[in-house]
C-alpha positions as CSV (number, residue, x, y, z in Angstrom):
1,M,0.0,0.0,0.0
2,G,1.5,3.3,-1.0
3,G,0.5,6.9,-1.2
4,F,0.1,9.9,1.1
5,V,-1.2,9.9,4.7
6,P,-3.6,12.8,5.4
7,A,-2.2,15.3,7.9
8,L,-3.6,18.3,9.7
9,L,-1.5,21.3,10.5
10,V,-2.6,23.4,13.5
11,P,-1.2,26.5,15.0
12,E,1.5,26.1,17.6
13,V,0.3,26.5,21.2
14,E,2.4,27.9,23.9
15,P,3.1,25.2,26.6
16,A,1.4,25.7,29.9
17,A,3.4,26.0,33.0
18,G,4.5,22.6,34.2
19,S,4.3,20.9,30.8
20,L,8.1,20.8,30.2
21,P,8.4,17.0,31.1
22,N,6.6,16.3,27.8
23,A,9.0,18.5,25.8
24,G,10.2,16.6,22.7
25,R,7.1,14.4,22.5
26,M,4.6,14.4,19.7
27,E,1.2,12.8,19.1
28,V,0.7,11.0,15.8
29,V,-2.9,10.4,14.8
30,S,-3.8,7.9,12.1
31,A,-6.5,8.5,9.5
32,N,-8.9,6.2,11.5
33,G,-8.3,8.2,14.7
34,R,-5.8,5.9,16.5
35,R,-3.2,7.9,18.5
36,V,0.4,7.2,19.3
37,I,2.6,9.5,21.4
38,V,6.3,9.3,20.7
39,D,9.5,10.8,21.9
40,R,11.7,12.9,19.6
41,D,14.2,10.0,19.4
42,V,11.6,7.6,17.9
43,D,12.7,5.1,15.4
44,V,10.9,6.4,12.3
45,E,10.9,3.0,10.5
46,A,9.3,1.3,13.6
47,L,6.8,4.1,13.9
48,L,5.8,3.7,10.2
49,R,5.3,-0.1,10.8
50,I,3.1,0.6,13.9
51,M,1.0,3.2,12.1
52,R,0.5,0.9,9.1
53,G,-0.6,-1.8,11.5
54,L,-3.0,0.6,13.2
55,E,-4.4,1.7,9.9
56,A,-5.2,-2.0,9.1
57,L,-7.5,-2.2,12.1
58,R,-10.3,-0.2,10.5
């Protein structure tokens, strides 16, 4: 299966006080709404495999 994955760009929000422990983390949401939170050091290839697997769970 190839092609593009839909993405949504949203304005950057200033972090609230006390939210620094999550610095460097991001939330990835699949097209079917499944969410994965990863650290900045995530293995991109592994993340792609996980996201493809989650997409198959429609």
